N, C-alpha and C positions, 0 to 999 in steps of 0.2 A: 510584910513581915512573915507571911507564910512561906515565901521563897527561901528566906534565910533559915527557917526551921527545917525545911526539906534538905537544904545544903548541909546543915549541921548534923542531921540524922544520917545522911549518906556518909558524911565524913567519919562519924563515930562508928558506923557499921563497917566501913572499909578498914579503919584502924583496928577494930576488934578482930576482924577476919585475919588480918596480917599478924597481929599479936599472937593469936592462937596458933597460927602456922609456925611462927618462930619459936614459940614456947614448946611445941611438940617436937619439932625437928632439932632444936637446940639441945635438948636433954638426951635424945637417942641417936641423932645422926641419921643420915640417909643410907639406904642399902648400897652395896658396892656396884650393882648394875646401873645405878644412876650417874656414876662419875663421868663416864664417857659422853653421854648425851648432854649433861650439864656443862661440860667443858666447851661445847660447841655453841652455847647460847650467846656468849659475848661476841664472838666473830660473826654470828648470824645477825645479831642486832646491829652491829656496826655496818655490815654489808648492806642491810636493808636501808639504813639511814643514808649511806653514801649513794647507793643506787637511786634513791628517791631524789636526792639533791642534784645528782648529775644528769639523770635521764628524764626529769620532768621539770616543767616550768609552770608553777601554780596549778599543778594537777594535770597538765596537758603533756603527753609524751613528746619528747624532742630528742634530736640528735645533739650530743654535746659538741661544743666548739673545740678548737685546737688547744687552747690553754688548759681546759678541763681534761682533755684526753691525755696530754703530755704529763700533767700533774698526777693524774690517776695512774699512768704507767710508771712514773718515777716512784710513787708511793708503793705500788705493788712490788717493784723490784727490791726496794729497801726492806719492806716487811718480809719478803721471801728470803732475803739474804741474812737478815738479822733476827727475824722472829719477833721483832719488837714493833708494836703498832705505834707507839709514841715516836719512835725514830722515823717511821714512815710519814707521820704527820709533820714532824719537824722538817723533813725533806720536801714533802708534797706541797705544803702551803706556800713556802717561798717561791717554788717553781710556778705555781698558779698566779701568785701576786706579780711576779716579774713579767711573765708572759702577758698577763692582763694589762699591766702598766705600759708595756711596749706596744700593745694594740694588736696583737695577733689574733 
């Protein structure tokens, strides 16, 4: 029972911490100098997730195979041309699936 109490206390603490942050920022807004760095947070997070998925296997560094490399290149080209991450995923995932199904 004490494990659940610890979990609930930690959950309440993180909820309170986030609520206070949103309440303070929501009424005043952020200073102008934070706009540019915050615009880079989403691309950095997506890059970290993709790099972890492509270049590691259960935490062990690895060289990606041909399907992953081609799908990654196709996704990169689409995102650079359109500026749309969703369009890159719509292009990259089918490339990965088809090349994996073919057995490359």
